[in-house]
Backbone atoms as SQL, in Angstrom:
CREATE TABLE atoms (id INTEGER PRIMARY KEY, chain TEXT, resi INTEGER, resn TEXT, atom TEXT, x REAL, y REAL, z REAL);
INSERT INTO atoms VALUES
  (1, 'A', 1, 'MET', 'N', -21.146, -0.549, 7.951),
  (2, 'A', 1, 'MET', 'CA', -20.466, -1.787, 7.625),
  (3, 'A', 1, 'MET', 'C', -19.954, -1.755, 6.185),
  (4, 'A', 2, 'GLN', 'N', -20.679, -1.109, 5.296),
  (5, 'A', 2, 'GLN', 'CA', -20.254, -1.058, 3.901),
  (6, 'A', 2, 'GLN', 'C', -18.974, -0.247, 3.745),
  (7, 'A', 3, 'ASN', 'N', -18.837, 0.819, 4.510),
  (8, 'A', 3, 'ASN', 'CA', -17.618, 1.624, 4.436),
  (9, 'A', 3, 'ASN', 'C', -16.398, 0.797, 4.782),
  (10, 'A', 4, 'THR', 'N', -16.537, -0.064, 5.780),
  (11, 'A', 4, 'THR', 'CA', -15.433, -0.912, 6.189),
  (12, 'A', 4, 'THR', 'C', -15.057, -1.883, 5.080),
  (13, 'A', 5, 'ASP', 'N', -16.052, -2.438, 4.407),
  (14, 'A', 5, 'ASP', 'CA', -15.779, -3.356, 3.310),
  (15, 'A', 5, 'ASP', 'C', -15.056, -2.655, 2.166),
  (16, 'A', 6, 'VAL', 'N', -15.449, -1.439, 1.865),
  (17, 'A', 6, 'VAL', 'CA', -14.796, -0.660, 0.804),
  (18, 'A', 6, 'VAL', 'C', -13.352, -0.369, 1.189),
  (19, 'A', 7, 'ILE', 'N', -13.139, -0.002, 2.440),
  (20, 'A', 7, 'ILE', 'CA', -11.788, 0.295, 2.910),
  (21, 'A', 7, 'ILE', 'C', -10.917, -0.952, 2.831),
  (22, 'A', 8, 'LEU', 'N', -11.441, -2.092, 3.267),
  (23, 'A', 8, 'LEU', 'CA', -10.667, -3.332, 3.235),
  (24, 'A', 8, 'LEU', 'C', -10.343, -3.760, 1.811),
  (25, 'A', 9, 'LYS', 'N', -11.282, -3.579, 0.893),
  (26, 'A', 9, 'LYS', 'CA', -11.036, -3.924, -0.511),
  (27, 'A', 9, 'LYS', 'C', -9.938, -3.036, -1.083),
  (28, 'A', 10, 'LYS', 'N', -9.994, -1.744, -0.789),
  (29, 'A', 10, 'LYS', 'CA', -8.977, -0.810, -1.270),
  (30, 'A', 10, 'LYS', 'C', -7.615, -1.151, -0.675),
  (31, 'A', 11, 'GLN', 'N', -7.599, -1.564, 0.596),
  (32, 'A', 11, 'GLN', 'CA', -6.353, -1.963, 1.246),
  (33, 'A', 11, 'GLN', 'C', -5.733, -3.159, 0.523),
  (34, 'A', 12, 'GLU', 'N', -6.546, -4.129, 0.160),
  (35, 'A', 12, 'GLU', 'CA', -6.046, -5.312, -0.538),
  (36, 'A', 12, 'GLU', 'C', -5.448, -4.936, -1.889),
  (37, 'A', 13, 'GLU', 'N', -6.114, -4.057, -2.618),
  (38, 'A', 13, 'GLU', 'CA', -5.612, -3.611, -3.923),
  (39, 'A', 13, 'GLU', 'C', -4.273, -2.891, -3.770),
  (40, 'A', 14, 'LEU', 'N', -4.205, -1.971, -2.819),
  (41, 'A', 14, 'LEU', 'CA', -2.975, -1.211, -2.618),
  (42, 'A', 14, 'LEU', 'C', -1.847, -2.108, -2.110),
  (43, 'A', 15, 'ASN', 'N', -2.183, -3.073, -1.272),
  (44, 'A', 15, 'ASN', 'CA', -1.174, -3.986, -0.758),
  (45, 'A', 15, 'ASN', 'C', -0.572, -4.822, -1.884),
  (46, 'A', 16, 'SER', 'N', -1.412, -5.241, -2.811),
  (47, 'A', 16, 'SER', 'CA', -0.940, -6.009, -3.962),
  (48, 'A', 16, 'SER', 'C', -0.002, -5.161, -4.819),
  (49, 'A', 17, 'LYS', 'N', -0.395, -3.918, -5.078),
  (50, 'A', 17, 'LYS', 'CA', 0.455, -3.009, -5.857),
  (51, 'A', 17, 'LYS', 'C', 1.768, -2.735, -5.126),
  (52, 'A', 18, 'TYR', 'N', 1.686, -2.573, -3.807),
  (53, 'A', 18, 'TYR', 'CA', 2.878, -2.309, -3.004),
  (54, 'A', 18, 'TYR', 'C', 3.880, -3.457, -3.126),
  (55, 'A', 19, 'LYS', 'N', 3.387, -4.683, -2.987),
  (56, 'A', 19, 'LYS', 'CA', 4.266, -5.845, -3.085),
  (57, 'A', 19, 'LYS', 'C', 4.927, -5.938, -4.458),
  (58, 'A', 20, 'LYS', 'N', 4.173, -5.635, -5.515),
  (59, 'A', 20, 'LYS', 'CA', 4.738, -5.667, -6.865),
  (60, 'A', 20, 'LYS', 'C', 5.832, -4.616, -7.021),
  (61, 'A', 21, 'LEU', 'N', 5.598, -3.420, -6.494),
  (62, 'A', 21, 'LEU', 'CA', 6.594, -2.353, -6.603),
  (63, 'A', 21, 'LEU', 'C', 7.858, -2.675, -5.813),
  (64, 'A', 22, 'VAL', 'N', 7.711, -3.261, -4.637),
  (65, 'A', 22, 'VAL', 'CA', 8.877, -3.628, -3.835),
  (66, 'A', 22, 'VAL', 'C', 9.680, -4.714, -4.556),
  (67, 'A', 23, 'GLU', 'N', 8.984, -5.679, -5.112),
  (68, 'A', 23, 'GLU', 'CA', 9.672, -6.732, -5.861),
  (69, 'A', 23, 'GLU', 'C', 10.379, -6.148, -7.087),
  (70, 'A', 24, 'GLN', 'N', 9.706, -5.235, -7.758),
  (71, 'A', 24, 'GLN', 'CA', 10.286, -4.586, -8.929),
  (72, 'A', 24, 'GLN', 'C', 11.539, -3.792, -8.538),
  (73, 'A', 25, 'ALA', 'N', 11.470, -3.069, -7.445),
  (74, 'A', 25, 'ALA', 'CA', 12.618, -2.297, -6.972),
  (75, 'A', 25, 'ALA', 'C', 13.783, -3.228, -6.654),
  (76, 'A', 26, 'TYR', 'N', 13.494, -4.349, -6.035),
  (77, 'A', 26, 'TYR', 'CA', 14.543, -5.319, -5.712),
  (78, 'A', 26, 'TYR', 'C', 15.177, -5.885, -6.980),
  (79, 'A', 27, 'ASN', 'N', 14.352, -6.216, -7.957),
  (80, 'A', 27, 'ASN', 'CA', 14.861, -6.795, -9.200),
  (81, 'A', 27, 'ASN', 'C', 15.696, -5.798, -9.998),
  (82, 'A', 28, 'PHE', 'N', 15.329, -4.525, -9.955),
  (83, 'A', 28, 'PHE', 'CA', 16.062, -3.506, -10.688),
  (84, 'A', 28, 'PHE', 'C', 17.347, -3.071, -9.975),
  (85, 'A', 29, 'ARG', 'N', 17.482, -3.430, -8.728),
  (86, 'A', 29, 'ARG', 'CA', 18.594, -2.938, -7.923),
  (87, 'A', 29, 'ARG', 'C', 19.955, -3.210, -8.573),
  (88, 'A', 30, 'GLN', 'N', 20.117, -4.377, -9.169),
  (89, 'A', 30, 'GLN', 'CA', 21.408, -4.744, -9.759),
  (90, 'A', 30, 'GLN', 'C', 21.602, -4.185, -11.165),
  (91, 'A', 31, 'THR', 'N', 20.508, -3.977, -11.898),
  (92, 'A', 31, 'THR', 'CA', 20.642, -3.578, -13.300),
  (93, 'A', 31, 'THR', 'C', 20.457, -2.081, -13.536),
  (94, 'A', 32, 'ASP', 'N', 19.478, -1.476, -12.866),
  (95, 'A', 32, 'ASP', 'CA', 19.193, -0.058, -13.100),
  (96, 'A', 32, 'ASP', 'C', 18.779, 0.598, -11.788),
  (97, 'A', 33, 'SER', 'N', 19.728, 1.244, -11.166),
  (98, 'A', 33, 'SER', 'CA', 19.460, 1.813, -9.840),
  (99, 'A', 33, 'SER', 'C', 18.426, 2.938, -9.878),
  (100, 'A', 34, 'ALA', 'N', 18.364, 3.672, -10.980),
  (101, 'A', 34, 'ALA', 'CA', 17.381, 4.754, -11.085),
  (102, 'A', 34, 'ALA', 'C', 15.960, 4.190, -11.080),
  (103, 'A', 35, 'LEU', 'N', 15.721, 3.141, -11.860),
  (104, 'A', 35, 'LEU', 'CA', 14.395, 2.520, -11.869),
  (105, 'A', 35, 'LEU', 'C', 14.075, 1.891, -10.515),
  (106, 'A', 36, 'SER', 'N', 15.084, 1.355, -9.870),
  (107, 'A', 36, 'SER', 'CA', 14.887, 0.788, -8.540),
  (108, 'A', 36, 'SER', 'C', 14.430, 1.869, -7.562),
  (109, 'A', 37, 'ASP', 'N', 15.079, 3.018, -7.616),
  (110, 'A', 37, 'ASP', 'CA', 14.719, 4.132, -6.731),
  (111, 'A', 37, 'ASP', 'C', 13.311, 4.634, -7.003),
  (112, 'A', 38, 'ILE', 'N', 12.945, 4.706, -8.265),
  (113, 'A', 38, 'ILE', 'CA', 11.600, 5.165, -8.633),
  (114, 'A', 38, 'ILE', 'C', 10.545, 4.190, -8.109),
  (115, 'A', 39, 'SER', 'N', 10.791, 2.898, -8.294),
  (116, 'A', 39, 'SER', 'CA', 9.842, 1.891, -7.809),
  (117, 'A', 39, 'SER', 'C', 9.743, 1.930, -6.296),
  (118, 'A', 40, 'GLU', 'N', 10.875, 2.126, -5.639),
  (119, 'A', 40, 'GLU', 'CA', 10.870, 2.188, -4.182),
  (120, 'A', 40, 'GLU', 'C', 10.111, 3.422, -3.692),
  (121, 'A', 41, 'TYR', 'N', 10.286, 4.543, -4.380),
  (122, 'A', 41, 'TYR', 'CA', 9.564, 5.763, -4.017),
  (123, 'A', 41, 'TYR', 'C', 8.052, 5.563, -4.149),
  (124, 'A', 42, 'LYS', 'N', 7.639, 4.953, -5.256),
  (125, 'A', 42, 'LYS', 'CA', 6.211, 4.688, -5.459),
  (126, 'A', 42, 'LYS', 'C', 5.677, 3.739, -4.388),
  (127, 'A', 43, 'ALA', 'N', 6.482, 2.759, -4.008),
  (128, 'A', 43, 'ALA', 'CA', 6.074, 1.811, -2.969),
  (129, 'A', 43, 'ALA', 'C', 5.902, 2.531, -1.634),
  (130, 'A', 44, 'ILE', 'N', 6.788, 3.455, -1.337),
  (131, 'A', 44, 'ILE', 'CA', 6.689, 4.205, -0.082),
  (132, 'A', 44, 'ILE', 'C', 5.428, 5.071, -0.074),
  (133, 'A', 45, 'LYS', 'N', 5.116, 5.672, -1.214),
  (134, 'A', 45, 'LYS', 'CA', 3.886, 6.470, -1.308),
  (135, 'A', 45, 'LYS', 'C', 2.653, 5.589, -1.069),
  (136, 'A', 46, 'LEU', 'N', 2.656, 4.388, -1.651),
  (137, 'A', 46, 'LEU', 'CA', 1.539, 3.463, -1.444),
  (138, 'A', 46, 'LEU', 'C', 1.459, 3.013, 0.013),
  (139, 'A', 47, 'LEU', 'N', 2.602, 2.793, 0.628),
  (140, 'A', 47, 'LEU', 'CA', 2.615, 2.398, 2.032),
  (141, 'A', 47, 'LEU', 'C', 2.002, 3.484, 2.909),
  (142, 'A', 48, 'ASN', 'N', 2.260, 4.728, 2.566),
  (143, 'A', 48, 'ASN', 'CA', 1.656, 5.841, 3.293),
  (144, 'A', 48, 'ASN', 'C', 0.131, 5.803, 3.164),
  (145, 'A', 49, 'LYS', 'N', -0.362, 5.547, 1.950),
  (146, 'A', 49, 'LYS', 'CA', -1.805, 5.436, 1.743),
  (147, 'A', 49, 'LYS', 'C', -2.382, 4.261, 2.518),
  (148, 'A', 50, 'LEU', 'N', -1.651, 3.140, 2.518),
  (149, 'A', 50, 'LEU', 'CA', -2.105, 1.967, 3.266),
  (150, 'A', 50, 'LEU', 'C', -2.213, 2.268, 4.757),
  (151, 'A', 51, 'ASN', 'N', -1.243, 2.980, 5.289),
  (152, 'A', 51, 'ASN', 'CA', -1.280, 3.331, 6.707),
  (153, 'A', 51, 'ASN', 'C', -2.463, 4.225, 7.035),
  (154, 'A', 52, 'ARG', 'N', -2.788, 5.148, 6.126),
  (155, 'A', 52, 'ARG', 'CA', -3.958, 6.007, 6.353),
  (156, 'A', 52, 'ARG', 'C', -5.247, 5.193, 6.303),
  (157, 'A', 53, 'LEU', 'N', -5.321, 4.226, 5.380),
  (158, 'A', 53, 'LEU', 'CA', -6.516, 3.376, 5.306),
  (159, 'A', 53, 'LEU', 'C', -6.641, 2.493, 6.542),
  (160, 'A', 54, 'LYS', 'N', -5.525, 2.012, 7.063),
  (161, 'A', 54, 'LYS', 'CA', -5.567, 1.210, 8.299),
  (162, 'A', 54, 'LYS', 'C', -6.129, 2.045, 9.436),
  (163, 'A', 55, 'PHE', 'N', -5.732, 3.308, 9.477),
  (164, 'A', 55, 'PHE', 'CA', -6.244, 4.197, 10.509),
  (165, 'A', 55, 'PHE', 'C', -7.749, 4.383, 10.358),
  (166, 'A', 56, 'LEU', 'N', -8.210, 4.581, 9.118),
  (167, 'A', 56, 'LEU', 'CA', -9.645, 4.742, 8.882),
  (168, 'A', 56, 'LEU', 'C', -10.410, 3.477, 9.238),
  (169, 'A', 57, 'ALA', 'N', -9.859, 2.332, 8.895),
  (170, 'A', 57, 'ALA', 'CA', -10.519, 1.064, 9.207),
  (171, 'A', 57, 'ALA', 'C', -10.625, 0.894, 10.718),
  (172, 'A', 58, 'ARG', 'N', -9.580, 1.284, 11.432),
  (173, 'A', 58, 'ARG', 'CA', -9.608, 1.182, 12.891),
  (174, 'A', 58, 'ARG', 'C', -10.692, 2.090, 13.461),
  (175, 'A', 59, 'GLU', 'N', -10.806, 3.274, 12.902),
  (176, 'A', 59, 'GLU', 'CA', -11.842, 4.213, 13.353),
  (177, 'A', 59, 'GLU', 'C', -13.234, 3.622, 13.111),
  (178, 'A', 60, 'GLN', 'N', -13.431, 2.981, 11.956),
  (179, 'A', 60, 'GLN', 'CA', -14.723, 2.387, 11.621),
  (180, 'A', 60, 'GLN', 'C', -15.064, 1.273, 12.610),
  (181, 'A', 61, 'TYR', 'N', -14.093, 0.398, 12.934),
  (182, 'A', 61, 'TYR', 'CA', -14.343, -0.705, 13.848),
  (183, 'A', 61, 'TYR', 'C', -14.630, -0.199, 15.252),
  (184, 'A', 62, 'GLN', 'N', -13.968, 0.861, 15.669),
  (185, 'A', 62, 'GLN', 'CA', -14.201, 1.394, 16.992),
  (186, 'A', 62, 'GLN', 'C', -15.581, 2.035, 17.100),
  (187, 'A', 63, 'SER', 'N', -16.053, 2.646, 16.020),
  (188, 'A', 63, 'SER', 'CA', -17.376, 3.276, 16.077),
  (189, 'A', 63, 'SER', 'C', -18.490, 2.236, 16.051),
  (190, 'A', 64, 'ILE', 'N', -18.226, 1.059, 15.477),
  (191, 'A', 64, 'ILE', 'CA', -19.220, -0.018, 15.440),
  (192, 'A', 64, 'ILE', 'C', -19.349, -0.676, 16.800),
  (193, 'A', 65, 'ALA', 'N', -18.224, -0.864, 17.475),
  (194, 'A', 65, 'ALA', 'CA', -18.210, -1.573, 18.766),
  (195, 'A', 65, 'ALA', 'C', -18.764, -0.754, 19.876);
């Protein structure tokens, strides 16, 4: 059960960072396209990590049930 809590906490942290990066990319879109692209790339990398954590969380819930 503790592993699941750690995974969920990490998911929340990464989700918060992801939202900030997406917002940052959107805001930079009109003024600096290079910074927008960099922020978007970082957001995509975080989304990949989030998807892997979702998979791990699903595995944890299935093993408990």
